[in-house]
C-alpha positions, 0 to 999 in steps of 0.5 A, a space after each residue: 315442874 315437868 320432867 325431860 324425856 331423855 334420848 340418845 339424841 339429847 342426853 349430853 345436852 341435858 346432862 352435860 349442860 354447864 352448872 347443871 344438876 340432873 336427876 335421871 329415872 331409868 323406867 320402863 311402863 311394864 315396870 310396877 316399881 317404876 309406877 309406884 316411883 313416879 309420883 314420888 319422883 314428879 313431886 320432887 321435880 315440883 318441889 326442886 325448880 333448880 334440879 333437872 328432872 329426866 326420865 330415860 324409857 329403857 325400852 325405847 332407849 336401850 342403846 342409853 340404857 346400855 351405855 350406863 349398864 342399866 340392868 335393873 329399874 328403876 335406877 336413879 342417877 344424880 349428875 352434876 357438872 356433867 359428873 355421875 355422883 350417884 346411880 343405884 337401882 331401886 324405888 326411892 321413898 320420898 325421904 331418901 329421894 329428898 335427902 339424895 337431892 339435898 346431898 347432891 346440891 351439897 357436893 363441892 364440885 371443885 374437890 370432885 374435879 380435883 379428885 377426878 384429875 388426880 385419879 386420871 393422873 395416877 392412871 396415866 402414870 401407873 399404866 405402865 407395863 411392869 416386869 
């Protein structure tokens, strides 16, 4: 499966799609480790057709990279149902990428949504000034 090139124009549509599992590779053409990681990422995209594999060229999409605080590339980000589950810099070996994909697919998103809701509730309640 081919990877999707993400831009600030299509990012929310691709990553926020209902029931979507998306892996995002933040990269640049001048980055040696990015070039080494590209075949591993492309091979995984062929194997996992139920996952959207996307790329963000950090040179062309500086605003998008900045919005996610990308300071080191390659950075791999895993998003499921619009929730970022993983974001770490560094080229992953094939085995580690496979493990990441398996773990992301196995996450109980109902539990994640409940935890996010609880955290938001606590932040709302805990935002009162203290004396």
